[in-house]
C-alpha positions as a LaTeX table, in Angstrom:
\begin{tabular}{lrrr}
\hline
Residue & $x$ (\AA) & $y$ (\AA) & $z$ (\AA) \\
\hline
Met1 & $-147.00$ & 59.81 & $-113.25$ \\
Phe2 & $-145.49$ & 60.18 & $-109.79$ \\
Tyr3 & $-147.21$ & 59.34 & $-106.49$ \\
Ile4 & $-146.08$ & 61.51 & $-103.62$ \\
Gly5 & $-146.65$ & 61.18 & $-99.89$ \\
Ile6 & $-145.91$ & 64.12 & $-97.61$ \\
Asp7 & $-145.79$ & 63.47 & $-93.86$ \\
Ile8 & $-145.52$ & 66.74 & $-91.95$ \\
Gly9 & $-144.76$ & 65.84 & $-88.35$ \\
Ser10 & $-144.28$ & 68.23 & $-85.46$ \\
Thr11 & $-140.49$ & 67.81 & $-85.61$ \\
Ala12 & $-139.58$ & 66.46 & $-89.04$ \\
Thr13 & $-141.19$ & 66.34 & $-92.47$ \\
Lys14 & $-140.77$ & 63.27 & $-94.67$ \\
Val15 & $-141.51$ & 63.00 & $-98.38$ \\
Ser16 & $-141.64$ & 59.82 & $-100.47$ \\
Val17 & $-141.95$ & 59.63 & $-104.24$ \\
Leu18 & $-143.12$ & 56.48 & $-106.03$ \\
Asn19 & $-143.42$ & 55.65 & $-109.71$ \\
Glu20 & $-145.50$ & 52.75 & $-110.97$ \\
Asp21 & $-143.14$ & 50.18 & $-109.48$ \\
Asn22 & $-140.75$ & 51.53 & $-106.85$ \\
Ile23 & $-139.89$ & 54.11 & $-104.23$ \\
Ile24 & $-137.57$ & 56.39 & $-106.17$ \\
Lys25 & $-136.92$ & 59.20 & $-103.68$ \\
Asn26 & $-137.15$ & 59.87 & $-99.93$ \\
Ile27 & $-136.56$ & 63.35 & $-98.52$ \\
Ala28 & $-136.40$ & 64.50 & $-94.88$ \\
Leu29 & $-136.23$ & 68.06 & $-93.57$ \\
Pro30 & $-137.03$ & 69.84 & $-90.28$ \\
Thr31 & $-140.64$ & 71.00 & $-89.99$ \\
Gly32 & $-139.67$ & 74.19 & $-88.21$ \\
Trp33 & $-142.20$ & 76.46 & $-86.55$ \\
Asn34 & $-144.56$ & 76.89 & $-89.51$ \\
Ser35 & $-145.86$ & 73.84 & $-91.36$ \\
Lys36 & $-147.26$ & 76.02 & $-94.17$ \\
Glu37 & $-143.77$ & 77.32 & $-94.88$ \\
Thr38 & $-142.48$ & 73.75 & $-94.74$ \\
Ala39 & $-145.11$ & 72.71 & $-97.30$ \\
Lys40 & $-143.89$ & 75.50 & $-99.59$ \\
Ser41 & $-140.31$ & 74.28 & $-99.19$ \\
Val42 & $-141.41$ & 70.75 & $-100.11$ \\
Glu43 & $-143.21$ & 72.10 & $-103.19$ \\
Glu44 & $-140.04$ & 73.89 & $-104.32$ \\
Ile45 & $-137.95$ & 70.74 & $-103.84$ \\
Leu46 & $-140.44$ & 68.62 & $-105.78$ \\
Lys47 & $-140.53$ & 71.13 & $-108.64$ \\
Lys48 & $-136.74$ & 71.31 & $-108.75$ \\
Glu49 & $-136.53$ & 67.49 & $-108.88$ \\
Gly50 & $-139.12$ & 67.37 & $-111.67$ \\
Phe51 & $-141.73$ & 65.41 & $-109.69$ \\
Phe52 & $-144.41$ & 68.03 & $-109.14$ \\
Glu53 & $-146.12$ & 68.61 & $-112.48$ \\
Glu54 & $-147.32$ & 65.07 & $-113.12$ \\
Ala55 & $-148.08$ & 63.88 & $-109.62$ \\
Met56 & $-150.85$ & 62.66 & $-107.35$ \\
Ile57 & $-150.14$ & 63.95 & $-103.84$ \\
Val58 & $-151.46$ & 62.78 & $-100.45$ \\
Ala59 & $-150.56$ & 64.56 & $-97.20$ \\
Thr60 & $-150.53$ & 63.09 & $-93.71$ \\
Gly61 & $-149.21$ & 63.87 & $-90.26$ \\
Tyr62 & $-149.63$ & 66.71 & $-87.80$ \\
Gly63 & $-149.46$ & 69.38 & $-90.51$ \\
Arg64 & $-151.36$ & 67.63 & $-93.31$ \\
Val65 & $-153.95$ & 70.42 & $-93.52$ \\
Ser66 & $-151.12$ & 72.83 & $-94.37$ \\
Val67 & $-150.46$ & 71.31 & $-97.81$ \\
Pro68 & $-152.81$ & 73.20 & $-100.19$ \\
Tyr69 & $-151.61$ & 71.32 & $-103.28$ \\
Ala70 & $-152.38$ & 67.86 & $-101.83$ \\
His71 & $-155.18$ & 66.05 & $-103.63$ \\
Lys72 & $-156.18$ & 64.27 & $-100.43$ \\
Thr73 & $-155.29$ & 64.00 & $-96.74$ \\
Val74 & $-155.13$ & 60.70 & $-94.82$ \\
Thr75 & $-154.55$ & 60.12 & $-91.09$ \\
Glu76 & $-151.07$ & 59.11 & $-90.01$ \\
Ile77 & $-152.48$ & 55.93 & $-88.40$ \\
Ser78 & $-153.57$ & 54.59 & $-91.79$ \\
Cys79 & $-150.41$ & 55.78 & $-93.53$ \\
His80 & $-148.01$ & 54.23 & $-91.02$ \\
Ala81 & $-149.90$ & 50.94 & $-91.23$ \\
Arg82 & $-149.77$ & 50.85 & $-95.01$ \\
Gly83 & $-146.14$ & 51.99 & $-95.12$ \\
Val84 & $-144.97$ & 49.31 & $-92.68$ \\
Tyr85 & $-146.87$ & 46.57 & $-94.49$ \\
His86 & $-145.35$ & 47.70 & $-97.79$ \\
Leu87 & $-141.83$ & 47.53 & $-96.30$ \\
Thr88 & $-142.25$ & 44.20 & $-94.51$ \\
Lys89 & $-145.15$ & 42.32 & $-96.17$ \\
Lys90 & $-146.03$ & 41.19 & $-92.64$ \\
Asp91 & $-148.47$ & 42.07 & $-89.88$ \\
Phe92 & $-146.84$ & 43.82 & $-86.93$ \\
Thr93 & $-147.80$ & 45.87 & $-83.95$ \\
Val94 & $-146.35$ & 49.20 & $-85.07$ \\
Ile95 & $-144.86$ & 51.52 & $-82.46$ \\
Asp96 & $-144.38$ & 55.08 & $-83.67$ \\
Ile97 & $-142.61$ & 57.33 & $-81.16$ \\
Gly98 & $-143.21$ & 60.69 & $-82.80$ \\
Gly99 & $-142.33$ & 64.21 & $-81.83$ \\
Gln100 & $-145.78$ & 65.10 & $-80.52$ \\
Asp101 & $-147.41$ & 61.75 & $-79.80$ \\
Thr102 & $-146.80$ & 58.02 & $-79.56$ \\
Lys103 & $-148.95$ & 55.53 & $-81.45$ \\
Val104 & $-149.38$ & 51.76 & $-81.11$ \\
Ile105 & $-151.08$ & 50.27 & $-84.19$ \\
Glu106 & $-152.06$ & 46.63 & $-84.59$ \\
Leu107 & $-152.13$ & 45.28 & $-88.15$ \\
Lys108 & $-154.19$ & 42.36 & $-89.42$ \\
Asn109 & $-153.97$ & 41.40 & $-93.08$ \\
Gly110 & $-152.18$ & 44.69 & $-93.70$ \\
Gln111 & $-155.04$ & 46.77 & $-92.26$ \\
Val112 & $-155.44$ & 48.71 & $-89.01$ \\
Ala113 & $-157.14$ & 46.38 & $-86.53$ \\
Ser114 & $-156.84$ & 48.70 & $-83.52$ \\
Phe115 & $-154.69$ & 51.55 & $-82.25$ \\
Leu116 & $-153.84$ & 53.60 & $-79.19$ \\
Met117 & $-152.52$ & 57.13 & $-79.24$ \\
Asn118 & $-150.84$ & 59.11 & $-76.47$ \\
Asp119 & $-151.58$ & 62.69 & $-77.50$ \\
Lys120 & $-152.53$ & 64.31 & $-74.19$ \\
Cys121 & $-149.01$ & 64.99 & $-72.97$ \\
Ala122 & $-145.52$ & 65.11 & $-74.45$ \\
Ala123 & $-144.27$ & 62.49 & $-71.96$ \\
Gly124 & $-143.30$ & 59.32 & $-73.80$ \\
Thr125 & $-142.49$ & 61.10 & $-77.05$ \\
Gly126 & $-139.45$ & 62.23 & $-78.99$ \\
Arg127 & $-140.11$ & 65.80 & $-77.90$ \\
Phe128 & $-139.90$ & 64.73 & $-74.26$ \\
Leu129 & $-136.47$ & 63.21 & $-74.90$ \\
Glu130 & $-135.31$ & 66.39 & $-76.64$ \\
Leu131 & $-136.48$ & 68.54 & $-73.72$ \\
Met132 & $-134.70$ & 66.35 & $-71.17$ \\
Ala133 & $-131.53$ & 66.29 & $-73.28$ \\
Asn134 & $-131.57$ & 70.10 & $-73.42$ \\
Ile135 & $-131.84$ & 70.31 & $-69.62$ \\
Leu136 & $-128.80$ & 68.04 & $-69.36$ \\
Gly137 & $-126.87$ & 70.05 & $-71.95$ \\
Leu138 & $-126.74$ & 67.13 & $-74.37$ \\
Thr139 & $-127.88$ & 66.12 & $-77.82$ \\
Leu140 & $-130.26$ & 63.17 & $-78.05$ \\
Glu141 & $-127.43$ & 60.99 & $-79.37$ \\
Glu142 & $-125.15$ & 62.01 & $-76.48$ \\
Met143 & $-127.91$ & 61.28 & $-73.99$ \\
Thr144 & $-128.48$ & 57.74 & $-75.28$ \\
Asp145 & $-124.72$ & 57.12 & $-75.36$ \\
Leu146 & $-124.45$ & 58.13 & $-71.69$ \\
Ala147 & $-127.56$ & 56.12 & $-70.79$ \\
Arg148 & $-125.74$ & 52.93 & $-71.84$ \\
Lys149 & $-123.22$ & 53.54 & $-69.06$ \\
Gly150 & $-125.67$ & 54.42 & $-66.30$ \\
Glu151 & $-127.97$ & 52.81 & $-63.78$ \\
Ser152 & $-131.50$ & 54.10 & $-64.18$ \\
Ala153 & $-132.44$ & 56.90 & $-61.79$ \\
Gln154 & $-136.15$ & 56.78 & $-61.05$ \\
Ile155 & $-138.31$ & 59.33 & $-62.85$ \\
Ser156 & $-141.85$ & 58.49 & $-61.81$ \\
Ser157 & $-143.96$ & 61.38 & $-63.09$ \\
Met158 & $-146.22$ & 60.81 & $-66.10$ \\
Cys159 & $-146.29$ & 64.55 & $-66.82$ \\
Thr160 & $-143.54$ & 66.34 & $-68.73$ \\
Val161 & $-143.56$ & 69.39 & $-66.42$ \\
Phe162 & $-143.23$ & 67.30 & $-63.25$ \\
Ala163 & $-140.70$ & 64.98 & $-64.89$ \\
Glu164 & $-138.62$ & 68.05 & $-65.72$ \\
Ser165 & $-138.75$ & 69.04 & $-62.04$ \\
Glu166 & $-137.62$ & 65.54 & $-61.07$ \\
Val167 & $-134.65$ & 65.74 & $-63.44$ \\
Ile168 & $-133.66$ & 69.15 & $-62.11$ \\
Ser169 & $-133.87$ & 67.80 & $-58.53$ \\
Leu170 & $-131.71$ & 64.82 & $-59.47$ \\
Ile171 & $-129.12$ & 67.20 & $-60.94$ \\
Gly172 & $-129.24$ & 69.32 & $-57.77$ \\
Asn173 & $-128.75$ & 66.25 & $-55.60$ \\
Gly174 & $-125.61$ & 65.30 & $-57.48$ \\
Glu175 & $-126.96$ & 62.27 & $-59.29$ \\
Lys176 & $-124.62$ & 61.05 & $-62.03$ \\
Arg177 & $-125.58$ & 62.35 & $-65.44$ \\
Glu178 & $-125.45$ & 58.90 & $-67.02$ \\
Asn179 & $-127.94$ & 57.63 & $-64.41$ \\
Ile180 & $-130.32$ & 60.49 & $-65.16$ \\
Cys181 & $-130.01$ & 59.80 & $-68.89$ \\
Ser182 & $-130.81$ & 56.13 & $-68.30$ \\
Gly183 & $-133.82$ & 57.11 & $-66.19$ \\
Val184 & $-135.14$ & 59.46 & $-68.88$ \\
Ile185 & $-134.89$ & 56.76 & $-71.55$ \\
Asp186 & $-136.55$ & 54.20 & $-69.29$ \\
Ser187 & $-139.43$ & 56.57 & $-68.52$ \\
Val188 & $-140.24$ & 56.71 & $-72.25$ \\
Ile189 & $-139.82$ & 52.96 & $-72.69$ \\
Asn190 & $-142.12$ & 52.35 & $-69.71$ \\
Arg191 & $-144.77$ & 54.64 & $-71.19$ \\
Val192 & $-144.67$ & 52.74 & $-74.48$ \\
Tyr193 & $-144.79$ & 49.42 & $-72.62$ \\
Ser194 & $-147.87$ & 50.60 & $-70.72$ \\
Met195 & $-149.59$ & 51.44 & $-74.01$ \\
Val196 & $-148.72$ & 48.06 & $-75.50$ \\
Gln197 & $-150.14$ & 46.31 & $-72.42$ \\
Lys198 & $-153.53$ & 47.89 & $-73.19$ \\
Thr199 & $-153.66$ & 46.21 & $-76.60$ \\
Ser200 & $-154.35$ & 42.60 & $-77.50$ \\
Ser201 & $-151.03$ & 42.31 & $-79.32$ \\
Ser202 & $-149.25$ & 38.97 & $-79.13$ \\
Gly203 & $-147.21$ & 39.31 & $-82.31$ \\
Asp204 & $-144.00$ & 41.03 & $-83.35$ \\
Phe205 & $-143.20$ & 44.72 & $-82.99$ \\
Phe206 & $-141.93$ & 47.22 & $-85.53$ \\
Leu207 & $-140.60$ & 50.68 & $-84.62$ \\
Thr208 & $-141.14$ & 53.69 & $-86.88$ \\
Gly209 & $-140.43$ & 57.41 & $-86.44$ \\
Gly210 & $-137.16$ & 59.25 & $-85.96$ \\
Leu211 & $-136.08$ & 57.11 & $-83.00$ \\
Cys212 & $-136.05$ & 53.95 & $-85.13$ \\
Glu213 & $-132.45$ & 54.83 & $-86.07$ \\
Asn214 & $-131.33$ & 54.85 & $-82.44$ \\
Asp215 & $-129.90$ & 51.42 & $-81.58$ \\
Tyr216 & $-130.14$ & 51.95 & $-77.82$ \\
Ile217 & $-133.85$ & 52.84 & $-77.97$ \\
Val218 & $-134.50$ & 49.68 & $-80.03$ \\
Glu219 & $-132.42$ & 47.64 & $-77.58$ \\
Arg220 & $-134.20$ & 48.95 & $-74.46$ \\
Leu221 & $-137.63$ & 48.60 & $-76.03$ \\
Ser222 & $-136.86$ & 45.01 & $-77.05$ \\
Lys223 & $-135.74$ & 44.13 & $-73.52$ \\
Lys224 & $-138.85$ & 45.67 & $-71.94$ \\
Leu225 & $-141.28$ & 44.01 & $-74.36$ \\
Gly226 & $-139.47$ & 40.67 & $-74.20$ \\
Lys227 & $-139.22$ & 40.46 & $-77.99$ \\
Asn228 & $-136.78$ & 41.75 & $-80.58$ \\
Val229 & $-138.29$ & 44.95 & $-81.96$ \\
Lys230 & $-137.79$ & 45.09 & $-85.72$ \\
Thr231 & $-137.13$ & 48.22 & $-87.73$ \\
Asp232 & $-135.83$ & 49.20 & $-91.15$ \\
Lys233 & $-133.59$ & 51.84 & $-92.70$ \\
Leu234 & $-136.74$ & 53.34 & $-94.28$ \\
Ala235 & $-138.89$ & 53.04 & $-91.14$ \\
Arg236 & $-138.80$ & 56.77 & $-90.43$ \\
Phe237 & $-140.47$ & 57.24 & $-93.84$ \\
Ala238 & $-143.29$ & 54.76 & $-93.11$ \\
Gly239 & $-145.90$ & 57.54 & $-92.95$ \\
Ser240 & $-144.85$ & 59.24 & $-96.19$ \\
Ile241 & $-144.51$ & 55.90 & $-97.99$ \\
Gly242 & $-148.00$ & 54.97 & $-96.85$ \\
Ala243 & $-149.33$ & 58.32 & $-98.06$ \\
Ala244 & $-147.67$ & 57.81 & $-101.46$ \\
Leu245 & $-149.34$ & 54.39 & $-101.71$ \\
Phe246 & $-152.70$ & 55.99 & $-100.98$ \\
Ala247 & $-151.93$ & 58.47 & $-103.77$ \\
Lys248 & $-151.18$ & 55.61 & $-106.13$ \\
Asn249 & $-154.42$ & 53.82 & $-105.25$ \\
Lys250 & $-156.39$ & 57.02 & $-105.72$ \\
\hline
\end{tabular}
């Protein structure tokens, strides 16, 4: 029997496959514009790999309702919490900077104690960074590389549309591109910091989501929070790992 977690996010889809003892496969692919089509692609991959026929499947994430073959759906809050605890065996305050939203989840004894979610606006999310990078004619990696060399230009707006206008004005005024990049990164870090300040967290932090692989984001977040933010090579799969664990328990 295989236990499969499928985390369909707004930007990327992650799949984790467990057997009775271990994580045996992690798969990542772009979600694209249609999460139902993405779910079909995942089904084809799982069938090709020989995991599909004898499997318990749990779906999570933005597009979890688009997986008709899932036996159950679970919120991404619960799945990220369980996935992180499985990877670390420790209680953390989990920070998930996703494509559509940012989540701050406090764990106690491996369970969700409280959480905050920024889902009203794209500001402070991975999507915001992608939009700003596109305006600057850069990839996300190029933007963070330039940000290391810059002095942060102030971007004060909490709204993506107005922040975009600020960036365009900075470009028009001849501000150095590396300073704008640094300002964009800091605006996201400041939004996350503001969310953390609203929690009762006094423990350690753990970063999940696609940005967990970006050393500069981890570095800036650690400096702002005043603590080393931990992460893991499998942190981007925390949601799908958690979903697979729910499948196993089911």
